[in-house]
C-alpha positions in Angstrom: 27.9 -28.7 -86.7 25.9 -25.4 -87.4 23.9 -25.8 -84.2 27.1 -26.1 -82.3 28.5 -22.9 -83.8 25.5 -21.1 -83.0 25.2 -22.3 -79.2 28.9 -21.2 -78.9 28.1 -17.7 -80.2 25.1 -17.2 -77.8 27.4 -18.3 -75.0 29.9 -15.8 -75.9 27.3 -13.0 -76.1 26.1 -13.9 -72.6 29.6 -13.9 -71.2 30.2 -10.4 -72.7 26.8 -9.1 -71.3 27.2 -10.3 -67.8 28.0 -7.5 -65.4 30.9 -7.3 -62.9 30.5 -8.4 -59.1 30.4 -5.5 -56.6 33.5 -5.4 -54.7 33.3 -4.5 -51.0 34.6 -1.0 -49.8 35.9 0.3 -46.4 35.0 3.2 -44.0 37.5 4.1 -41.5 38.7 6.8 -39.3 39.4 7.7 -35.6 37.4 8.4 -32.5 39.0 11.2 -30.1 37.9 13.3 -27.3 36.6 16.6 -28.4 38.1 18.5 -25.4 41.8 17.7 -26.2 41.9 15.6 -29.2 43.4 12.3 -27.4 42.4 9.1 -28.9 39.5 7.0 -27.3 40.4 3.3 -27.1 38.1 0.5 -26.9 34.8 2.4 -27.9 32.4 0.4 -30.1 30.8 1.6 -33.4 28.1 0.3 -35.5 27.0 0.5 -39.2 23.5 0.1 -40.1 22.6 -0.6 -43.7 19.7 2.0 -44.3 18.0 -0.6 -46.9 18.4 -3.9 -45.2 18.6 -2.8 -41.4 21.4 -5.0 -41.0 24.1 -4.2 -38.7 27.9 -4.5 -38.6 30.0 -3.7 -35.6 33.4 -2.7 -34.7 34.0 -4.1 -31.4 36.4 -1.4 -29.8 38.6 1.2 -31.5 42.5 0.6 -31.4 44.9 2.2 -29.1 45.1 5.3 -31.3 41.3 5.4 -31.7 41.1 4.0 -35.0 38.4 1.9 -36.5 37.6 0.4 -39.9 34.3 -1.2 -41.5 34.5 -3.5 -44.5 31.1 -3.0 -46.0 29.1 -4.0 -49.2 28.2 -0.8 -51.5 25.1 1.0 -50.0 24.2 3.7 -47.6 25.1 3.2 -43.9 24.3 5.0 -40.8 27.6 5.0 -38.7 27.0 5.5 -35.0 29.4 5.7 -32.1 28.7 4.0 -28.5 28.5 6.0 -25.3 30.7 4.2 -22.9 33.8 2.5 -22.7 35.0 -0.4 -20.5 38.1 1.3 -19.5 36.3 4.5 -18.2 33.5 3.1 -16.0 30.8 5.9 -15.2 31.8 8.0 -18.1 29.1 8.9 -21.0 30.1 10.1 -24.3 27.3 11.8 -26.3 26.5 9.5 -29.3 27.5 10.9 -32.8 25.8 9.7 -36.0 27.0 10.0 -39.7 25.3 8.8 -42.8 27.5 7.7 -45.5 27.0 6.0 -49.0 29.8 3.5 -50.0 30.2 2.7 -53.6 31.8 -0.7 -54.9 35.3 -1.0 -54.0 35.3 2.5 -52.6 37.8 3.6 -49.8 36.3 6.0 -47.4 39.0 7.2 -44.8 39.0 10.3 -42.6 35.7 9.6 -41.2 36.6 10.9 -37.9 34.4 11.5 -34.6 35.1 13.9 -32.0 33.0 12.8 -28.8 31.9 15.2 -26.1 32.1 13.7 -22.6 28.8 14.2 -20.7 28.9 16.3 -17.4 29.2 14.2 -14.3 28.8 14.1 -10.6 31.7 12.8 -8.2 32.2 12.8 -4.7 32.6 10.8 -1.4 30.0 9.5 1.1 30.9 9.8 4.9 29.5 8.5 8.0 28.0 11.3 10.3 31.6 12.2 11.3 32.2 13.4 7.8 35.5 11.5 7.8 34.7 7.7 7.8 34.0 6.6 4.2 30.9 4.5 3.6 31.3 1.7 1.0 28.3 0.0 -0.8 26.1 3.3 -0.6 23.6 3.2 -3.7 23.3 6.5 -5.2 20.5 7.5 -7.9 20.4 10.7 -10.0 17.2 11.9 -11.6 16.9 15.1 -13.6 14.2 17.4 -12.2 12.5 17.6 -15.4 12.2 13.8 -15.7 14.2 10.7 -16.5 14.0 11.3 -20.1 16.4 14.3 -19.5 18.9 12.5 -17.6 19.2 9.6 -14.9 21.8 7.5 -13.6 23.1 5.2 -10.9 26.3 4.4 -8.9 27.6 2.6 -5.9 30.4 3.9 -3.6 33.6 1.9 -3.4 35.9 1.1 -0.5 37.1 4.8 -0.1 33.5 6.0 -0.2 33.9 7.6 -3.7 31.7 7.5 -6.7 31.5 8.9 -10.1 28.3 9.0 -12.3 27.6 10.3 -15.6 23.6 10.8 -16.0 22.4 9.7 -19.3 19.4 11.2 -21.2 17.0 8.8 -23.0 18.2 10.4 -26.3 22.0 9.8 -25.9 22.9 12.1 -28.6 21.7 15.0 -26.4 23.2 16.7 -23.4 22.2 15.7 -19.8 22.6 19.1 -18.3 19.9 20.3 -15.8 19.1 20.1 -12.2 19.2 16.9 -10.4 18.1 15.1 -7.2 20.3 12.8 -5.5 19.1 9.9 -3.4 21.4 7.6 -1.3 20.5 4.5 0.6 22.4 2.0 2.4 21.1 -0.6 5.2 22.1 0.5 8.4 21.8 4.0 7.6 18.9 6.6 7.1 18.3 7.3 3.5 19.4 10.8 2.5 18.2 13.2 -0.6 19.8 16.2 -1.9 18.1 18.4 -4.4 18.9 21.0 -6.5 22.3 19.8 -7.9 23.2 21.9 -11.1 24.7 20.3 -13.8 25.7 23.1 -16.1 27.5 21.7 -18.9 29.2 19.0 -20.7 32.8 18.2 -20.0 32.3 19.5 -16.4 32.4 17.6 -13.0 30.3 18.6 -10.2 31.6 17.6 -6.7 28.9 16.6 -4.1 30.0 14.9 -0.7 27.2 13.6 1.5 27.2 12.4 5.0 24.8 9.6 6.2 23.1 9.5 9.6 23.9 5.9 11.0 21.5 3.7 12.9 21.1 3.8 16.4 20.9 0.4 18.2 19.0 -0.8 21.3 20.3 -4.3 22.7 19.6 -6.4 25.8 18.6 -9.8 26.9 15.0 -11.5 27.6 14.6 -13.8 30.6 11.8 -15.7 32.2 10.5 -15.4 35.7 13.1 -17.9 36.6 16.1 -16.0 35.2 16.4 -18.5 32.3 17.0 -17.2 28.7 14.0 -16.8 26.4 14.9 -17.7 22.7 12.7 -16.9 19.9 11.0 -13.7 21.7 10.1 -10.8 19.4 11.3 -7.4 20.5 9.5 -4.4 18.8 10.3 -0.9 18.9 8.1 2.0 17.5 8.0 5.7 18.0 5.6 6.8 20.3 2.2 8.3 19.3 2.8 12.2 18.9 6.4 12.0 17.6 7.3 14.4 14.6 7.9 11.6 12.2 6.6 8.1 12.4 8.5 5.7 10.2 7.5 2.1 11.2 8.3 -0.6 13.7 11.6 -2.3 14.1 12.0 -5.7 15.3 14.4 -8.4 16.4 14.3 -12.0 17.5 16.2 -13.2 20.7 18.9 -15.9 20.0 19.6 -18.9 22.2 21.0 -16.8 25.0 17.9 -14.6 25.0 20.0 -11.7 23.5 18.6 -9.2 20.9 19.8 -6.1 19.0 17.3 -3.9 17.0 18.5 -1.6 14.7 16.7 1.9 14.1 17.1 3.5 10.8 14.7 4.4 7.8 15.3 3.8 4.2 11.8 4.5 3.0 11.8 8.5 4.0 14.8 10.8 3.6 17.2 12.7 6.0 15.5 11.1 9.2 16.5 10.9 12.8 16.2 8.1 15.3 16.0 11.0 18.1 12.6 10.4 19.7 10.5 8.6 22.5 9.9 5.0 21.6 7.6 2.3 22.8 8.9 -1.2 23.5 7.0 -4.6 23.3 8.4 -7.9 24.1 6.3 -10.7 22.9 6.4 -14.6 22.6 3.9 -17.3 22.3 2.8 -18.5 25.9 4.2 -15.5 27.6 2.6 -12.2 29.0 3.6 -9.4 26.6 5.9 -6.9 28.3 5.7 -3.1 27.4 8.1 -0.4 28.1 9.4 3.0 26.9 12.8 4.3 26.1 14.4 7.5 24.5 17.1 8.0 22.0 18.7 11.5 22.4 21.3 11.3 19.6 21.8 9.6 16.3 24.2 6.8 16.2 23.4 5.9 19.9 24.1 2.4 21.2 21.7 1.7 24.1 22.8 -1.5 25.9 21.5 -3.6 28.9 17.7 -3.0 27.9 16.9 -6.3 29.7 13.3 -7.6 30.3 11.6 -10.1 32.1 8.5 -11.9 30.8 6.2 -14.2 32.8 4.7 -17.4 31.5 0.9 -16.8 31.0 -2.1 -18.9 31.8 -3.8 -21.3 29.3 -7.6 -21.3 28.4 -8.2 -24.5 26.3 -10.9 -26.9 25.3 -13.2 -27.8 22.4 -16.2 -26.5 20.5 -19.0 -29.0 19.5 -22.4 -28.8 18.1 -25.0 -28.9 21.0 -27.3 -31.2 18.9 -24.9 -34.3 18.2 -21.6 -33.1 19.9 -19.7 -33.2 16.7 -16.5 -31.1 16.5 -16.8 -27.8 15.0 -13.7 -26.7 12.9 -12.7 -23.0 12.3 -14.8 -21.6 15.3 -13.3 -18.5 16.8 -13.0 -18.3 20.4 -12.3 -14.6 21.9 -11.3 -13.3 25.3 -12.1 -9.9 26.2 -10.6 -8.2 29.4 -13.6 -7.1 31.5 -11.7 -4.3 33.1 -11.7 -2.5 29.7 -14.3 -0.8 27.5 -16.4 -3.3 25.4 -14.7 -3.1 22.1 -14.6 -5.4 18.8 -10.9 -6.3 19.2 -10.3 -9.3 21.3 -7.4 -9.4 23.7 -6.8 -12.9 23.0 -8.1 -15.3 20.4 -8.1 -18.9 19.0 -9.4 -20.7 16.1 -10.5 -24.4 16.5 -8.8 -27.2 14.6 -10.5 -30.1 12.6 -11.2 -32.0 16.0 -12.7 -28.7 17.4 -10.0 -28.2 20.0 -8.5 -24.7 20.6 -5.8 -23.4 23.1 -5.2 -19.7 24.2 -1.9 -19.3 25.9 0.0 -16.5 27.5 -3.1 -15.1 29.2 -2.7 -12.5 32.0 -4.7 -13.4 35.3 -7.9 -11.7 35.7 -11.5 -11.6 34.6 -12.6 -12.0 30.9 -15.5 -12.1 28.8 -15.8 -15.1 26.4 -17.2 -15.1 22.8 -17.4 -18.0 20.7 -18.3 -17.3 16.9 -19.0 -19.8 14.0 -21.0 -18.9 10.9 -24.3 -20.5 10.7 -24.1 -21.2 14.6 -25.6 -19.0 17.3 -22.9 -17.1 18.9 -22.3 -17.8 22.8 -21.2 -15.2 25.1 -19.9 -16.1 28.8 -19.8 -12.8 30.9 -17.7 -14.0 33.7 -14.4 -16.1 33.4 -12.0 -15.8 36.0 -8.4 -16.8 34.8 -6.2 -17.5 37.9 -4.6 -20.8 36.8 -4.7 -22.7 33.5 -8.0 -24.0 32.5 -8.4 -26.8 30.4 -11.1 -29.3 29.4 -13.8 -26.6 28.6 -16.4 -27.4 26.1 -18.4 -24.9 24.4 -21.6 -26.3 22.9 -23.1 -24.2 19.7 -26.7 -24.4 18.7 -27.1 -24.6 14.9 -28.8 -21.1 14.0 -31.5 -20.2 11.6 -30.9 -18.3 8.5 -33.0 -15.1 7.1 -32.3 -14.6 3.3 -34.2 -12.5 0.6 -34.2 -9.7 -1.8 -34.9 -6.0 -1.6 -36.3 -4.6 -4.8 -38.7 -1.9 -6.0 -41.8 -2.0 -7.9 -40.1 -3.1 -11.4 -38.1 -5.8 -9.6 -34.8 -3.9 -9.6 -32.6 -4.7 -6.7 -31.8 -2.0 -4.2 -28.1 -1.9 -3.7 -26.7 -1.1 -0.4 -30.1 -1.2 1.6 -29.4 -1.5 5.4 -31.0 -4.7 6.8 -31.5 -4.4 10.6 -32.8 -7.4 12.6 -34.4 -6.7 16.0 -35.1 -9.3 18.6 -38.5 -8.7 20.0 -38.2 -8.6 24.0 -41.2 -7.7 26.2 -42.7 -5.7 23.4 -39.4 -3.8 22.6 -37.0 -3.9 19.6 -33.4 -4.9 20.7 -30.8 -4.7 17.9 -29.6 -8.6 17.2 -27.8 -8.3 13.9 -27.4 -6.3 10.7 -26.2 -6.6 7.0 -26.2 -4.8 3.8 -27.8 -6.0 0.5 -25.5 -6.5 -2.3 -25.4 -5.0 -5.9 -28.8 -7.0 -6.7 -30.6 -6.3 -3.7 -30.2 -9.7 -2.1 -29.1 -10.2 1.9 -28.4 -13.1 4.0 -28.2 -13.1 7.8 -27.3 -16.5 9.5 -26.6 -17.9 12.9 -30.0 -16.6 14.4 -31.5 -18.3 17.5 -35.0 -19.8 16.8 -37.7 -17.2 17.4 -39.4 -14.3 15.8 -37.4 -11.3 14.6 -38.4 -7.8 13.1 -36.6 -6.8 9.8 -36.1 -3.2 9.3 -35.1 -2.0 5.8 -33.6 1.4 5.7 -32.5 3.3 2.6 -32.4 7.2 1.8 -34.8 7.0 -1.5 -37.2 4.6 -0.4 -39.8 4.2 2.6 -38.5 2.3 5.5 -40.1 -1.2 5.5 -40.8 -3.5 8.5 -41.6 -7.1 8.8 -41.6 -9.9 11.4 -39.9 -13.2 10.4 -40.2 -16.5 12.2 -36.8 -18.4 12.4 -36.5 -22.1 13.0 -33.4 -23.9 14.0 -31.3 -25.1 11.1 -33.8 -23.6 8.8 -33.7 -21.1 6.1 -36.3 -18.6 5.8 -36.8 -16.4 2.9 -38.3 -13.0 3.1 -38.4 -10.7 0.1 -39.6 -7.1 0.6 -40.8 -4.6 -1.9 -40.0 -0.8 -1.3 -41.9 2.1 -2.4 -40.2 5.4 -3.4 -40.0 8.0 -0.8 -39.4 11.7 -0.4 -37.2 13.8 1.9 -37.9 16.8 4.4 -35.3 19.5 5.0 -35.2 22.5 7.3 -33.7 24.4 10.3 -34.1 24.3 14.0 -33.2 27.7 15.6 -33.6 29.4 19.2 -36.4 31.9 19.2 -34.7 34.2 21.7 -30.9 34.2 20.3 -31.6 33.1 16.6 -28.8 30.5 17.0 -29.1 26.9 15.5 -30.3 24.1 17.9 -29.4 20.7 17.7 -32.4 18.4 18.6 -34.3 15.2 17.6 -36.6 15.7 14.5 -39.1 13.1 13.8 -41.8 12.2 11.4 -44.8 11.8 13.8 -46.2 8.2 14.0 -43.2 6.7 12.3 -39.6 5.4 13.1 -38.0 8.1 10.9 -35.9 10.2 13.1 -32.7 12.4 12.6 -30.9 15.1 14.6 -30.3 18.7 13.5 -26.6 19.6 12.9 -24.4 22.2 14.6 -25.9 24.6 12.0 -29.4 23.4 13.0 -30.1 21.8 9.7 -31.7 18.4 9.3 -32.7 16.1 6.4 -35.4 13.3 7.0 -35.1 10.6 4.1 -37.2 7.8 3.4 -40.4 9.5 4.1 -43.6 7.9 2.7 -45.2 10.2 0.1 -48.4 12.0 1.3 -49.2 14.5 4.3 -46.8 14.1 7.2 -46.4 15.7 10.4 -43.2 16.8 11.7 -42.0 17.5 15.3 -38.9 18.3 17.3 -38.0 16.8 20.7 -35.3 18.6 23.1 -35.1 18.4 26.8 -34.3 22.4 26.8 -37.1 23.6 24.7 -40.9 23.5 24.8 -42.7 21.1 22.2 -43.3 23.0 19.0 -46.4 22.9 17.1 -46.3 20.1 14.6 -45.6 21.2 10.9 -47.7 19.2 8.1 -45.8 18.7 5.0 -46.8 17.1 1.7 -44.1 14.6 0.8 -43.7 13.7 -3.0 -41.8 10.6 -4.0 -38.2 11.3 -5.5 -38.5 15.1 -4.3 -37.3 17.0 -1.1 -39.6 19.4 0.7 -37.5 22.2 1.9 -38.2 25.1 4.6 -39.5 22.9 7.1 -38.2 25.3 9.9 -38.7 25.3 13.6 -38.3 28.0 16.0 -38.0 26.7 19.5 -38.9 28.5 22.9 -36.6 27.8 25.7 -38.2 26.1 28.7 -38.8 28.4 31.6 
């Protein structure tokens, strides 16, 4: 019994000592417009507990702008949001207030008067300044950077827009100078700079007219008057125009009709007024070129009709000469013979897995044929007369030999970027045959060489030029490593004895292949000269041969002052 009484006494003491549970409190107030005191309905507010960082929200003020939070005791950051659904494109400067709420406390009258940020509004019209343009994308950027204000808007059916730029810190004003950029497909993009937003609660009106696209339309027919579907019509500004902004294309439909729209969205305040080159192309047809002019923006040029003609076809196979096996991925190039020799072919094709190729749309005439495949010897046919379709051609390639190796210095360090020139030896003369450049480790490889003996020439600016003969066998790889020795350089000027003016002439190290040309100032540099005493001379068709100058060349050094004064030939 005594133990029971003691237990009851302890329980009673604990009950007396237990603290009362904390009661929630409330924070309430209104949100109004600072300009006129009217209520802002539907704006959100947040309350963040400073200790726990947890958020509580009011999802929109009432019609009278009122709000109320029910919160546990603690310290809170109360913040307003910046936008209201009922007022799109309106930005209110964010307001913050830190409040401490005691248990059961009621904090009323916690009101916020919000300032509306400055805004831009206006209309976007077509070039006539009257017709509204719907769906134009507008962007505003503060000249001081996005941090100080930026925003986007899109015009509605009547061409109007409203946009309030927003700074990164939404408690701050977005006043400043802005650049407006407008873009919409079918119109030239436009840009307006220097738009001043001078204060909050202000609206700056800015109307803009956009330049519409010009169009070129027509029909593409073949030589029989039939529609050509799937032809590509490309229109580009002629070379020399004041602004080049790209190539515009369209594809003909089943009726051979096309329409090309000319407008620019990548640069600003452009114009379609210019001279243009027109190209019509389709596989199997000879491309057609023409010119046209657009003299006013918004022009619709019609009846730009063109006739294209089916070209000739050159087809066949590429095989290995040794066993007639098909060679895939060989390139067959055609070059017009009435043009200067260039690296870019007029027509080309690549063989398939069966070694077959076909080139269509060839204009009649004389061509040069070149067949190229890695590790095979390139063949060139200088005379191909295309008057009709040519089929059943077989090009047989010899498997070539390969020269590989390493270019290095005395301490086995690879020479990066060394030029490797391969000469074919013909009647005692060197004929340039192939070339390559050593990689970062000094390694090089040249393949597809005919069997025979070649001369390698290794050229760098810091090392002595090296020559070596290499024998190449069909289908075999020959390794040729070359060690370079450090070189020096020779510099100087070449001038006219009578006038003192600079002379451009050949300057050569006697007894070597090291040669250069003096520039417009008469200055020359001979690199890759072997160390030691070297004789230098100058060769010119208009001047007497001067006395040779002997200079001492040191590895890694430049010998300056090697000057020549030439006497004109009488």
